[in-house]
mmCIF file of the N, C-alpha and C atoms, coordinates in Angstrom:
data_MODEL
# 
_entry.id   MODEL 
# 
loop_
_atom_site.group_PDB 
_atom_site.id 
_atom_site.type_symbol 
_atom_site.label_atom_id 
_atom_site.label_alt_id 
_atom_site.label_comp_id 
_atom_site.label_asym_id 
_atom_site.label_entity_id 
_atom_site.label_seq_id 
_atom_site.pdbx_PDB_ins_code 
_atom_site.Cartn_x 
_atom_site.Cartn_y 
_atom_site.Cartn_z 
_atom_site.occupancy 
_atom_site.B_iso_or_equiv 
_atom_site.pdbx_formal_charge 
_atom_site.auth_seq_id 
_atom_site.auth_comp_id 
_atom_site.auth_asym_id 
_atom_site.auth_atom_id 
_atom_site.pdbx_PDB_model_num 
ATOM 1   N N  . MET A 1 1  ? -9.589  -12.154 11.737  1.00 0.00 ? 1  MET A N  1 
ATOM 2   C CA . MET A 1 1  ? -9.507  -11.942 10.524  1.00 0.00 ? 1  MET A CA 1 
ATOM 3   C C  . MET A 1 1  ? -9.728  -10.283 9.689   1.00 0.00 ? 1  MET A C  1 
ATOM 4   N N  . LEU A 1 2  ? -8.558  -10.109 9.023   1.00 0.00 ? 2  LEU A N  1 
ATOM 5   C CA . LEU A 1 2  ? -8.907  -9.014  8.234   1.00 0.00 ? 2  LEU A CA 1 
ATOM 6   C C  . LEU A 1 2  ? -9.927  -8.933  7.330   1.00 0.00 ? 2  LEU A C  1 
ATOM 7   N N  . ASP A 1 3  ? -10.506 -7.721  6.866   1.00 0.00 ? 3  ASP A N  1 
ATOM 8   C CA . ASP A 1 3  ? -11.833 -7.634  6.033   1.00 0.00 ? 3  ASP A CA 1 
ATOM 9   C C  . ASP A 1 3  ? -10.890 -6.883  5.089   1.00 0.00 ? 3  ASP A C  1 
ATOM 10  N N  . LYS A 1 4  ? -10.051 -5.862  5.123   1.00 0.00 ? 4  LYS A N  1 
ATOM 11  C CA . LYS A 1 4  ? -9.204  -5.263  3.986   1.00 0.00 ? 4  LYS A CA 1 
ATOM 12  C C  . LYS A 1 4  ? -7.807  -5.323  3.804   1.00 0.00 ? 4  LYS A C  1 
ATOM 13  N N  . PRO A 1 5  ? -7.264  -5.388  2.798   1.00 0.00 ? 5  PRO A N  1 
ATOM 14  C CA . PRO A 1 5  ? -5.628  -5.488  3.005   1.00 0.00 ? 5  PRO A CA 1 
ATOM 15  C C  . PRO A 1 5  ? -5.094  -4.081  3.957   1.00 0.00 ? 5  PRO A C  1 
ATOM 16  N N  . LEU A 1 6  ? -3.997  -4.113  4.280   1.00 0.00 ? 6  LEU A N  1 
ATOM 17  C CA . LEU A 1 6  ? -3.533  -3.104  5.322   1.00 0.00 ? 6  LEU A CA 1 
ATOM 18  C C  . LEU A 1 6  ? -2.651  -2.012  4.322   1.00 0.00 ? 6  LEU A C  1 
ATOM 19  N N  . ILE A 1 7  ? -3.097  -0.835  5.033   1.00 0.00 ? 7  ILE A N  1 
ATOM 20  C CA . ILE A 1 7  ? -2.309  0.293   4.135   1.00 0.00 ? 7  ILE A CA 1 
ATOM 21  C C  . ILE A 1 7  ? -1.310  1.215   5.377   1.00 0.00 ? 7  ILE A C  1 
ATOM 22  N N  . ASP A 1 8  ? -0.088  1.057   5.112   1.00 0.00 ? 8  ASP A N  1 
ATOM 23  C CA . ASP A 1 8  ? 1.116   1.447   5.790   1.00 0.00 ? 8  ASP A CA 1 
ATOM 24  C C  . ASP A 1 8  ? 0.863   3.142   5.430   1.00 0.00 ? 8  ASP A C  1 
ATOM 25  N N  . PRO A 1 9  ? 0.576   4.147   6.467   1.00 0.00 ? 9  PRO A N  1 
ATOM 26  C CA . PRO A 1 9  ? 0.449   5.548   6.112   1.00 0.00 ? 9  PRO A CA 1 
ATOM 27  C C  . PRO A 1 9  ? 1.662   6.351   6.000   1.00 0.00 ? 9  PRO A C  1 
ATOM 28  N N  . ALA A 1 10 ? 2.644   5.321   6.591   1.00 0.00 ? 10 ALA A N  1 
ATOM 29  C CA . ALA A 1 10 ? 3.991   5.936   6.665   1.00 0.00 ? 10 ALA A CA 1 
ATOM 30  C C  . ALA A 1 10 ? 4.881   5.844   5.358   1.00 0.00 ? 10 ALA A C  1 
ATOM 31  N N  . LYS A 1 11 ? 4.351   4.888   4.574   1.00 0.00 ? 11 LYS A N  1 
ATOM 32  C CA . LYS A 1 11 ? 5.053   4.679   3.267   1.00 0.00 ? 11 LYS A CA 1 
ATOM 33  C C  . LYS A 1 11 ? 4.220   5.370   1.953   1.00 0.00 ? 11 LYS A C  1 
ATOM 34  N N  . CYS A 1 12 ? 2.787   5.252   2.351   1.00 0.00 ? 12 CYS A N  1 
ATOM 35  C CA . CYS A 1 12 ? 1.873   5.590   1.222   1.00 0.00 ? 12 CYS A CA 1 
ATOM 36  C C  . CYS A 1 12 ? 2.371   7.113   0.891   1.00 0.00 ? 12 CYS A C  1 
ATOM 37  N N  . ASP A 1 13 ? 2.540   7.597   -0.313  1.00 0.00 ? 13 ASP A N  1 
ATOM 38  C CA . ASP A 1 13 ? 2.673   8.856   -0.716  1.00 0.00 ? 13 ASP A CA 1 
ATOM 39  C C  . ASP A 1 13 ? 1.424   9.499   -1.658  1.00 0.00 ? 13 ASP A C  1 
ATOM 40  N N  . GLY A 1 14 ? 0.463   8.795   -1.535  1.00 0.00 ? 14 GLY A N  1 
ATOM 41  C CA . GLY A 1 14 ? -0.726  9.404   -2.122  1.00 0.00 ? 14 GLY A CA 1 
ATOM 42  C C  . GLY A 1 14 ? -0.786  9.529   -3.770  1.00 0.00 ? 14 GLY A C  1 
ATOM 43  N N  . CYS A 1 15 ? -0.112  8.565   -4.005  1.00 0.00 ? 15 CYS A N  1 
ATOM 44  C CA . CYS A 1 15 ? -0.078  8.734   -5.832  1.00 0.00 ? 15 CYS A CA 1 
ATOM 45  C C  . CYS A 1 15 ? -1.464  8.270   -6.333  1.00 0.00 ? 15 CYS A C  1 
ATOM 46  N N  . GLY A 1 16 ? -2.329  7.726   -5.750  1.00 0.00 ? 16 GLY A N  1 
ATOM 47  C CA . GLY A 1 16 ? -3.275  7.284   -6.110  1.00 0.00 ? 16 GLY A CA 1 
ATOM 48  C C  . GLY A 1 16 ? -3.321  6.119   -6.928  1.00 0.00 ? 16 GLY A C  1 
ATOM 49  N N  . VAL A 1 17 ? -2.279  5.554   -7.730  1.00 0.00 ? 17 VAL A N  1 
ATOM 50  C CA . VAL A 1 17 ? -2.472  4.144   -8.587  1.00 0.00 ? 17 VAL A CA 1 
ATOM 51  C C  . VAL A 1 17 ? -3.478  3.174   -8.013  1.00 0.00 ? 17 VAL A C  1 
ATOM 52  N N  . CYS A 1 18 ? -3.150  3.033   -7.065  1.00 0.00 ? 18 CYS A N  1 
ATOM 53  C CA . CYS A 1 18 ? -4.052  1.866   -6.403  1.00 0.00 ? 18 CYS A CA 1 
ATOM 54  C C  . CYS A 1 18 ? -5.585  2.276   -6.397  1.00 0.00 ? 18 CYS A C  1 
ATOM 55  N N  . VAL A 1 19 ? -6.012  3.533   -6.324  1.00 0.00 ? 19 VAL A N  1 
ATOM 56  C CA . VAL A 1 19 ? -7.579  3.567   -6.117  1.00 0.00 ? 19 VAL A CA 1 
ATOM 57  C C  . VAL A 1 19 ? -8.134  3.515   -7.880  1.00 0.00 ? 19 VAL A C  1 
ATOM 58  N N  . SER A 1 20 ? -6.877  3.789   -8.801  1.00 0.00 ? 20 SER A N  1 
ATOM 59  C CA . SER A 1 20 ? -7.149  3.730   -10.164 1.00 0.00 ? 20 SER A CA 1 
ATOM 60  C C  . SER A 1 20 ? -7.465  2.305   -10.637 1.00 0.00 ? 20 SER A C  1 
ATOM 61  N N  . VAL A 1 21 ? -6.740  1.459   -10.270 1.00 0.00 ? 21 VAL A N  1 
ATOM 62  C CA . VAL A 1 21 ? -7.096  0.231   -10.591 1.00 0.00 ? 21 VAL A CA 1 
ATOM 63  C C  . VAL A 1 21 ? -7.932  -0.772  -9.600  1.00 0.00 ? 21 VAL A C  1 
ATOM 64  N N  . CYS A 1 22 ? -8.430  -0.256  -8.465  1.00 0.00 ? 22 CYS A N  1 
ATOM 65  C CA . CYS A 1 22 ? -9.311  -1.153  -7.636  1.00 0.00 ? 22 CYS A CA 1 
ATOM 66  C C  . CYS A 1 22 ? -10.785 -1.280  -8.578  1.00 0.00 ? 22 CYS A C  1 
ATOM 67  N N  . ARG A 1 23 ? -11.183 -2.402  -8.517  1.00 0.00 ? 23 ARG A N  1 
ATOM 68  C CA . ARG A 1 23 ? -12.483 -2.997  -9.259  1.00 0.00 ? 23 ARG A CA 1 
ATOM 69  C C  . ARG A 1 23 ? -13.730 -2.652  -8.759  1.00 0.00 ? 23 ARG A C  1 
ATOM 70  N N  . GLN A 1 24 ? -13.449 -2.676  -7.392  1.00 0.00 ? 24 GLN A N  1 
ATOM 71  C CA . GLN A 1 24 ? -14.851 -2.356  -6.650  1.00 0.00 ? 24 GLN A CA 1 
ATOM 72  C C  . GLN A 1 24 ? -15.165 -0.779  -6.027  1.00 0.00 ? 24 GLN A C  1 
ATOM 73  N N  . ALA A 1 25 ? -13.831 0.136   -6.482  1.00 0.00 ? 25 ALA A N  1 
ATOM 74  C CA . ALA A 1 25 ? -14.048 1.195   -6.196  1.00 0.00 ? 25 ALA A CA 1 
ATOM 75  C C  . ALA A 1 25 ? -14.014 1.356   -4.320  1.00 0.00 ? 25 ALA A C  1 
ATOM 76  N N  . ALA A 1 26 ? -13.366 0.466   -3.744  1.00 0.00 ? 26 ALA A N  1 
ATOM 77  C CA . ALA A 1 26 ? -13.101 0.155   -2.399  1.00 0.00 ? 26 ALA A CA 1 
ATOM 78  C C  . ALA A 1 26 ? -12.245 1.122   -1.780  1.00 0.00 ? 26 ALA A C  1 
ATOM 79  N N  . LEU A 1 27 ? -10.875 1.838   -2.659  1.00 0.00 ? 27 LEU A N  1 
ATOM 80  C CA . LEU A 1 27 ? -10.176 2.812   -2.279  1.00 0.00 ? 27 LEU A CA 1 
ATOM 81  C C  . LEU A 1 27 ? -10.714 4.241   -2.633  1.00 0.00 ? 27 LEU A C  1 
ATOM 82  N N  . SER A 1 28 ? -10.235 4.950   -1.544  1.00 0.00 ? 28 SER A N  1 
ATOM 83  C CA . SER A 1 28 ? -10.396 6.260   -2.190  1.00 0.00 ? 28 SER A CA 1 
ATOM 84  C C  . SER A 1 28 ? -9.288  7.356   -1.479  1.00 0.00 ? 28 SER A C  1 
ATOM 85  N N  . LEU A 1 29 ? -8.978  8.261   -2.595  1.00 0.00 ? 29 LEU A N  1 
ATOM 86  C CA . LEU A 1 29 ? -8.000  9.204   -2.026  1.00 0.00 ? 29 LEU A CA 1 
ATOM 87  C C  . LEU A 1 29 ? -8.397  10.951  -1.510  1.00 0.00 ? 29 LEU A C  1 
ATOM 88  N N  . THR A 1 30 ? -7.991  11.015  -0.470  1.00 0.00 ? 30 THR A N  1 
ATOM 89  C CA . THR A 1 30 ? -8.465  12.456  0.101   1.00 0.00 ? 30 THR A CA 1 
ATOM 90  C C  . THR A 1 30 ? -7.277  13.074  0.565   1.00 0.00 ? 30 THR A C  1 
ATOM 91  N N  . GLY A 1 31 ? -6.757  14.006  -0.410  1.00 0.00 ? 31 GLY A N  1 
ATOM 92  C CA . GLY A 1 31 ? -5.639  15.034  0.127   1.00 0.00 ? 31 GLY A CA 1 
ATOM 93  C C  . GLY A 1 31 ? -4.649  13.842  -0.680  1.00 0.00 ? 31 GLY A C  1 
ATOM 94  N N  . LYS A 1 32 ? -3.866  13.497  0.407   1.00 0.00 ? 32 LYS A N  1 
ATOM 95  C CA . LYS A 1 32 ? -2.458  12.760  0.224   1.00 0.00 ? 32 LYS A CA 1 
ATOM 96  C C  . LYS A 1 32 ? -2.725  11.270  0.984   1.00 0.00 ? 32 LYS A C  1 
ATOM 97  N N  . THR A 1 33 ? -4.044  10.956  1.284   1.00 0.00 ? 33 THR A N  1 
ATOM 98  C CA . THR A 1 33 ? -4.209  10.155  2.141   1.00 0.00 ? 33 THR A CA 1 
ATOM 99  C C  . THR A 1 33 ? -5.112  9.070   1.526   1.00 0.00 ? 33 THR A C  1 
ATOM 100 N N  . VAL A 1 34 ? -4.513  7.631   1.473   1.00 0.00 ? 34 VAL A N  1 
ATOM 101 C CA . VAL A 1 34 ? -5.621  6.696   0.625   1.00 0.00 ? 34 VAL A CA 1 
ATOM 102 C C  . VAL A 1 34 ? -6.132  5.685   1.979   1.00 0.00 ? 34 VAL A C  1 
ATOM 103 N N  . SER A 1 35 ? -7.603  5.247   1.650   1.00 0.00 ? 35 SER A N  1 
ATOM 104 C CA . SER A 1 35 ? -8.097  4.777   2.492   1.00 0.00 ? 35 SER A CA 1 
ATOM 105 C C  . SER A 1 35 ? -9.032  3.798   1.741   1.00 0.00 ? 35 SER A C  1 
ATOM 106 N N  . PHE A 1 36 ? -9.689  2.833   2.425   1.00 0.00 ? 36 PHE A N  1 
ATOM 107 C CA . PHE A 1 36 ? -10.637 1.797   2.215   1.00 0.00 ? 36 PHE A CA 1 
ATOM 108 C C  . PHE A 1 36 ? -12.080 2.419   2.796   1.00 0.00 ? 36 PHE A C  1 
ATOM 109 N N  . SER A 1 37 ? -13.050 2.330   2.238   1.00 0.00 ? 37 SER A N  1 
ATOM 110 C CA . SER A 1 37 ? -13.958 2.872   2.116   1.00 0.00 ? 37 SER A CA 1 
ATOM 111 C C  . SER A 1 37 ? -14.870 1.672   3.173   1.00 0.00 ? 37 SER A C  1 
ATOM 112 N N  . ALA A 1 38 ? -15.641 1.951   4.047   1.00 0.00 ? 38 ALA A N  1 
ATOM 113 C CA . ALA A 1 38 ? -16.298 1.277   4.997   1.00 0.00 ? 38 ALA A CA 1 
ATOM 114 C C  . ALA A 1 38 ? -17.534 0.537   4.438   1.00 0.00 ? 38 ALA A C  1 
ATOM 115 N N  . GLU A 1 39 ? -18.191 1.056   3.655   1.00 0.00 ? 39 GLU A N  1 
ATOM 116 C CA . GLU A 1 39 ? -19.135 0.660   2.888   1.00 0.00 ? 39 GLU A CA 1 
ATOM 117 C C  . GLU A 1 39 ? -19.079 -0.498  1.475   1.00 0.00 ? 39 GLU A C  1 
ATOM 118 N N  . THR A 1 40 ? -17.635 -0.448  1.060   1.00 0.00 ? 40 THR A N  1 
ATOM 119 C CA . THR A 1 40 ? -17.458 -1.137  -0.114  1.00 0.00 ? 40 THR A CA 1 
ATOM 120 C C  . THR A 1 40 ? -16.790 -2.568  0.471   1.00 0.00 ? 40 THR A C  1 
ATOM 121 N N  . GLU A 1 41 ? -17.260 -3.506  0.095   1.00 0.00 ? 41 GLU A N  1 
ATOM 122 C CA . GLU A 1 41 ? -16.591 -4.832  0.301   1.00 0.00 ? 41 GLU A CA 1 
ATOM 123 C C  . GLU A 1 41 ? -15.471 -4.848  -0.540  1.00 0.00 ? 41 GLU A C  1 
ATOM 124 N N  . CYS A 1 42 ? -14.233 -5.406  -0.060  1.00 0.00 ? 42 CYS A N  1 
ATOM 125 C CA . CYS A 1 42 ? -12.738 -5.389  -0.801  1.00 0.00 ? 42 CYS A CA 1 
ATOM 126 C C  . CYS A 1 42 ? -12.696 -7.051  -1.221  1.00 0.00 ? 42 CYS A C  1 
ATOM 127 N N  . PRO A 1 43 ? -12.708 -7.407  -2.562  1.00 0.00 ? 43 PRO A N  1 
ATOM 128 C CA . PRO A 1 43 ? -12.564 -8.555  -3.179  1.00 0.00 ? 43 PRO A CA 1 
ATOM 129 C C  . PRO A 1 43 ? -11.284 -9.373  -2.651  1.00 0.00 ? 43 PRO A C  1 
ATOM 130 N N  . TRP A 1 44 ? -10.419 -8.485  -2.178  1.00 0.00 ? 44 TRP A N  1 
ATOM 131 C CA . TRP A 1 44 ? -8.848  -9.338  -2.268  1.00 0.00 ? 44 TRP A CA 1 
ATOM 132 C C  . TRP A 1 44 ? -8.403  -10.042 -3.683  1.00 0.00 ? 44 TRP A C  1 
ATOM 133 N N  . CYS A 1 45 ? -8.623  -8.855  -4.395  1.00 0.00 ? 45 CYS A N  1 
ATOM 134 C CA . CYS A 1 45 ? -7.976  -9.127  -5.985  1.00 0.00 ? 45 CYS A CA 1 
ATOM 135 C C  . CYS A 1 45 ? -6.424  -9.038  -5.752  1.00 0.00 ? 45 CYS A C  1 
ATOM 136 N N  . GLY A 1 46 ? -5.922  -8.089  -5.058  1.00 0.00 ? 46 GLY A N  1 
ATOM 137 C CA . GLY A 1 46 ? -4.384  -7.932  -4.826  1.00 0.00 ? 46 GLY A CA 1 
ATOM 138 C C  . GLY A 1 46 ? -3.713  -6.954  -5.958  1.00 0.00 ? 46 GLY A C  1 
ATOM 139 N N  . ASP A 1 47 ? -4.786  -6.396  -6.306  1.00 0.00 ? 47 ASP A N  1 
ATOM 140 C CA . ASP A 1 47 ? -4.293  -5.399  -7.708  1.00 0.00 ? 47 ASP A CA 1 
ATOM 141 C C  . ASP A 1 47 ? -3.687  -3.984  -7.100  1.00 0.00 ? 47 ASP A C  1 
ATOM 142 N N  . CYS A 1 48 ? -4.466  -3.632  -5.857  1.00 0.00 ? 48 CYS A N  1 
ATOM 143 C CA . CYS A 1 48 ? -3.549  -2.179  -5.264  1.00 0.00 ? 48 CYS A CA 1 
ATOM 144 C C  . CYS A 1 48 ? -2.383  -2.799  -4.786  1.00 0.00 ? 48 CYS A C  1 
ATOM 145 N N  . GLU A 1 49 ? -2.116  -4.010  -4.124  1.00 0.00 ? 49 GLU A N  1 
ATOM 146 C CA . GLU A 1 49 ? -0.914  -4.232  -3.816  1.00 0.00 ? 49 GLU A CA 1 
ATOM 147 C C  . GLU A 1 49 ? 0.038   -4.324  -4.569  1.00 0.00 ? 49 GLU A C  1 
ATOM 148 N N  . ALA A 1 50 ? -0.204  -5.046  -5.816  1.00 0.00 ? 50 ALA A N  1 
ATOM 149 C CA . ALA A 1 50 ? 0.588   -5.254  -6.812  1.00 0.00 ? 50 ALA A CA 1 
ATOM 150 C C  . ALA A 1 50 ? 0.940   -3.939  -7.856  1.00 0.00 ? 50 ALA A C  1 
ATOM 151 N N  . VAL A 1 51 ? 0.159   -2.893  -7.723  1.00 0.00 ? 51 VAL A N  1 
ATOM 152 C CA . VAL A 1 51 ? 0.847   -1.491  -8.250  1.00 0.00 ? 51 VAL A CA 1 
ATOM 153 C C  . VAL A 1 51 ? 1.238   -0.705  -7.569  1.00 0.00 ? 51 VAL A C  1 
ATOM 154 N N  . CYS A 1 52 ? 1.224   -0.735  -6.169  1.00 0.00 ? 52 CYS A N  1 
ATOM 155 C CA . CYS A 1 52 ? 1.958   0.356   -5.160  1.00 0.00 ? 52 CYS A CA 1 
ATOM 156 C C  . CYS A 1 52 ? 3.022   0.493   -5.576  1.00 0.00 ? 52 CYS A C  1 
ATOM 157 N N  . PRO A 1 53 ? 3.736   1.745   -5.691  1.00 0.00 ? 53 PRO A N  1 
ATOM 158 C CA . PRO A 1 53 ? 5.151   1.854   -5.930  1.00 0.00 ? 53 PRO A CA 1 
ATOM 159 C C  . PRO A 1 53 ? 5.747   1.959   -4.861  1.00 0.00 ? 53 PRO A C  1 
ATOM 160 N N  . SER A 1 54 ? 5.264   2.386   -3.724  1.00 0.00 ? 54 SER A N  1 
ATOM 161 C CA . SER A 1 54 ? 5.903   2.613   -2.370  1.00 0.00 ? 54 SER A CA 1 
ATOM 162 C C  . SER A 1 54 ? 5.766   1.676   -1.356  1.00 0.00 ? 54 SER A C  1 
ATOM 163 N N  . GLY A 1 55 ? 5.215   0.567   -1.825  1.00 0.00 ? 55 GLY A N  1 
ATOM 164 C CA . GLY A 1 55 ? 4.916   -0.635  -1.138  1.00 0.00 ? 55 GLY A CA 1 
ATOM 165 C C  . GLY A 1 55 ? 3.871   -0.836  -0.037  1.00 0.00 ? 55 GLY A C  1 
ATOM 166 N N  . ALA A 1 56 ? 3.282   0.599   0.086   1.00 0.00 ? 56 ALA A N  1 
ATOM 167 C CA . ALA A 1 56 ? 2.330   0.856   1.164   1.00 0.00 ? 56 ALA A CA 1 
ATOM 168 C C  . ALA A 1 56 ? 1.101   -0.319  1.853   1.00 0.00 ? 56 ALA A C  1 
ATOM 169 N N  . ILE A 1 57 ? 0.786   -0.880  0.633   1.00 0.00 ? 57 ILE A N  1 
ATOM 170 C CA . ILE A 1 57 ? -0.525  -1.671  0.589   1.00 0.00 ? 57 ILE A CA 1 
ATOM 171 C C  . ILE A 1 57 ? 0.045   -3.179  0.604   1.00 0.00 ? 57 ILE A C  1 
ATOM 172 N N  . SER A 1 58 ? -0.513  -3.954  1.661   1.00 0.00 ? 58 SER A N  1 
ATOM 173 C CA . SER A 1 58 ? -0.124  -5.380  1.771   1.00 0.00 ? 58 SER A CA 1 
ATOM 174 C C  . SER A 1 58 ? -1.201  -6.202  2.202   1.00 0.00 ? 58 SER A C  1 
ATOM 175 N N  . CYS A 1 59 ? -1.511  -7.046  1.395   1.00 0.00 ? 59 CYS A N  1 
ATOM 176 C CA . CYS A 1 59 ? -2.289  -8.282  1.539   1.00 0.00 ? 59 CYS A CA 1 
ATOM 177 C C  . CYS A 1 59 ? -1.600  -9.511  2.233   1.00 0.00 ? 59 CYS A C  1 
ATOM 178 N N  . PRO A 1 60 ? -1.966  -9.533  3.645   1.00 0.00 ? 60 PRO A N  1 
ATOM 179 C CA . PRO A 1 60 ? -1.327  -10.437 4.779   1.00 0.00 ? 60 PRO A CA 1 
ATOM 180 C C  . PRO A 1 60 ? -2.032  -12.131 4.082   1.00 0.00 ? 60 PRO A C  1 
ATOM 181 N N  . TYR A 1 61 ? -2.632  -12.162 3.279   1.00 0.00 ? 61 TYR A N  1 
ATOM 182 C CA . TYR A 1 61 ? -3.267  -13.858 2.965   1.00 0.00 ? 61 TYR A CA 1 
ATOM 183 C C  . TYR A 1 61 ? -2.502  -13.769 1.824   1.00 0.00 ? 61 TYR A C  1 
ATOM 184 N N  . GLU A 1 62 ? -2.430  -15.374 1.398   1.00 0.00 ? 62 GLU A N  1 
ATOM 185 C CA . GLU A 1 62 ? -1.907  -15.726 -0.103  1.00 0.00 ? 62 GLU A CA 1 
ATOM 186 C C  . GLU A 1 62 ? -3.297  -16.117 -0.476  1.00 0.00 ? 62 GLU A C  1 
ATOM 187 N N  . ILE A 1 63 ? -3.307  -15.277 -1.886  1.00 0.00 ? 63 ILE A N  1 
ATOM 188 C CA . ILE A 1 63 ? -4.450  -15.574 -2.657  1.00 0.00 ? 63 ILE A CA 1 
ATOM 189 C C  . ILE A 1 63 ? -4.241  -16.539 -3.904  1.00 0.00 ? 63 ILE A C  1 
ATOM 190 N N  . ILE A 1 64 ? -5.329  -17.520 -3.567  1.00 0.00 ? 64 ILE A N  1 
ATOM 191 C CA . ILE A 1 64 ? -5.200  -18.935 -4.486  1.00 0.00 ? 64 ILE A CA 1 
ATOM 192 C C  . ILE A 1 64 ? -6.126  -18.752 -5.397  1.00 0.00 ? 64 ILE A C  1 
ATOM 193 N N  . VAL A 1 65 ? -6.037  -18.964 -6.582  1.00 0.00 ? 65 VAL A N  1 
ATOM 194 C CA . VAL A 1 65 ? -7.378  -19.162 -7.644  1.00 0.00 ? 65 VAL A CA 1 
ATOM 195 C C  . VAL A 1 65 ? -7.326  -20.390 -8.026  1.00 0.00 ? 65 VAL A C  1 
ATOM 196 N N  . SER A 1 66 ? -8.446  -20.977 -8.114  1.00 0.00 ? 66 SER A N  1 
ATOM 197 C CA . SER A 1 66 ? -8.622  -22.565 -8.436  1.00 0.00 ? 66 SER A CA 1 
ATOM 198 C C  . SER A 1 66 ? -9.516  -22.819 -9.472  1.00 0.00 ? 66 SER A C  1 
ATOM 199 N N  . GLU A 1 67 ? -9.046  -23.101 -10.628 1.00 0.00 ? 67 GLU A N  1 
ATOM 200 C CA . GLU A 1 67 ? -9.981  -23.468 -11.955 1.00 0.00 ? 67 GLU A CA 1 
ATOM 201 C C  . GLU A 1 67 ? -10.769 -24.760 -11.980 1.00 0.00 ? 67 GLU A C  1 
ATOM 202 N N  . GLY A 1 68 ? -12.061 -24.730 -11.681 1.00 0.00 ? 68 GLY A N  1 
ATOM 203 C CA . GLY A 1 68 ? -12.553 -26.065 -11.828 1.00 0.00 ? 68 GLY A CA 1 
ATOM 204 C C  . GLY A 1 68 ? -13.706 -26.143 -11.593 1.00 0.00 ? 68 GLY A C  1 
# 
């Protein structure tokens, strides 16, 4: 099981949009490379995947929110 979404370095252009929307500050931008912090737990909210203009981030699990 994956503990963080996947980042495809071939697609990532280092724009940093995903970093700016990450609620947990789990993403960081170093130069033109985005990566997940090893120390910060990713809540799998899917925001990074949703805003990535190049489609470099993928969450291979379906996220289901249940109210109740």
